[in-house]
C-alpha positions, 0 to 999 in steps of 0.5 A: 269618607275616610275611617276615623283616626284609630287608637290601638295598643301593643300587647305584651305578655309572657304567656298565653294566659297573661296575653288573654288578660291584656287583651280583655283589658285593651277591649275593656279600655276601649282601644280599637285594636291590639298588636302583638310583637314577635318576642319571647313567645310565638306571635301567632300563638299569642294572637290566638290567645288574644282572639279567644279572650275578646269579641270585638277587638281588632288583632294583628301581628306587629310584626311576625318575622316573615323569613323565619316562616314559609309563606304557607305557614304564615298564610295558614295562621292568618287564615285561621285567625281571620276565620276565628275572629270573624275577620278581625285579624291583620297579618303584619310582616317584617324582615327583622335584621340580618343577625336575628334572621340568620343567627336566631332563626337560621333563615335566609336574609339575602335581598330582604326587600325583594324577598319580602315583596315576593313573600306577600305575593306568595301569601296572596296566591295561597289565600286565593287557593284557600278560597278555591278561587284558583289552583295553587301555582306560584313561582318566584325567585325565592319561593315556589308553591304548586301543591295544595290538595283539598284535604290539606286546605282550610277551604273558603271562609265567610270573611275577606282575606286578612289584610297584609301590613308590612314594616319598613323604614327606608324609602325603598321599603316604603315605596314597595309597601305602597305597591303591594301591601294593605298597610304599613306598620311604621317602626316605633322609632318615628316622628311626625316629620319623618312620616310627612317627609319620608314615609307618606311620599314614598308610600304614595309613589309606590301606590301610583307606580302600582296603579293604586289609589293614593292613600289606599295604604293605611299607616299604623304608627306606634307612638311612645307616650310620656304621661302622668299627673306630676313632674316626677312621673313624667321625668321617670318615663322620660328617661325610660323613653330616652334609653329605649330610643337609644337602643332602637337608634343603635340599629344600622339602617335606622339613621334615616329617621335621625337624618330627616331632622338633621341629626346626622351621625347620631345612629352611627354614634349610638351603634358604636356606643352600644358595641362598647357597652356604654349605655350611659353614653347612649342615653346622653346621645339622645337629647331632650329635643329628640325625646320631644320629637319621638314621644308625645308628652302630656298630662292624662287629660290632654293626651288624647288630643295631643295624639290627634294633633300630632298624628291624625294628619299623617297616620291612619291610626296610632298604636300606644307603645307603653300603655299595657306595661303601664297598666300592668304595673299600675292597674289604676292607670287602665281607667286613665287609658280608657279616658284617653281612648274615649277622647280620641274616639270623640275627637278624631277627624273622619 
């Protein structure tokens, strides 16, 4: 029997203390997991803050920028957080885009797909060395590790190795994720059609190629929601989502999501407008049809079922993208989100 469809949330916080507040609220509301992004603060530090503030909430990086860190650094952080949380931590890794990796982190980006695949193999080798299952001996095309004295190793823990989720968009990355990862952290720019026609078949192909059981790789899917009690609230959120979609869609390489729906040239057009600073033009490029495909719109009392209806057959769990900013700015909505989490828990298939 497959695990129940799960409802998680992305946590945003500008400081460790703010993140602790968000984590407590997420647990209080009944979300199953909290995913933290790589933004203004170091993501592993923010995960530590969240871990110290909760006792039952699953916590993960969604995602940590892999190439900005040695696999050893990521493995150490993940091992520590898994041990500290009693096995509640998931290591989510992604490549980011070339400009950020090379110009913000001054790190190598060449051959990002094969590099990330090898990164996972290196982290798993380090995990085995931490657990004293084998000596550290890893030699790849991009990374090599051969030194880990006992005094520098955290040593075994009483929990399984942290699961590794990878972010990807293109079919090649999805296939690679199917080969080597425990789960896929889907990009927020997604639709159910894209998941069904591109992501799931490519992940399954990778699983079969690696001799794995089909369906073994979990799909964690961030979802943008438009929810409220009246048309005024829905309309305001709708325009916020439209602009967010425009900015995500302007990133080169994400055209595959638009192309799946036959919206050819939209990604290129958004990129041109973004370079020109034409934000109004970017918003106008994202049609109402696109907003409806990318986001779930519903009144509060029907949102839980709407999430189940759209995503339960194509994803392992969804991650509410806008929930924590919403309850941070309007505290009364935390109880409404608690109702949504309860509805998903009661109504999800298993």
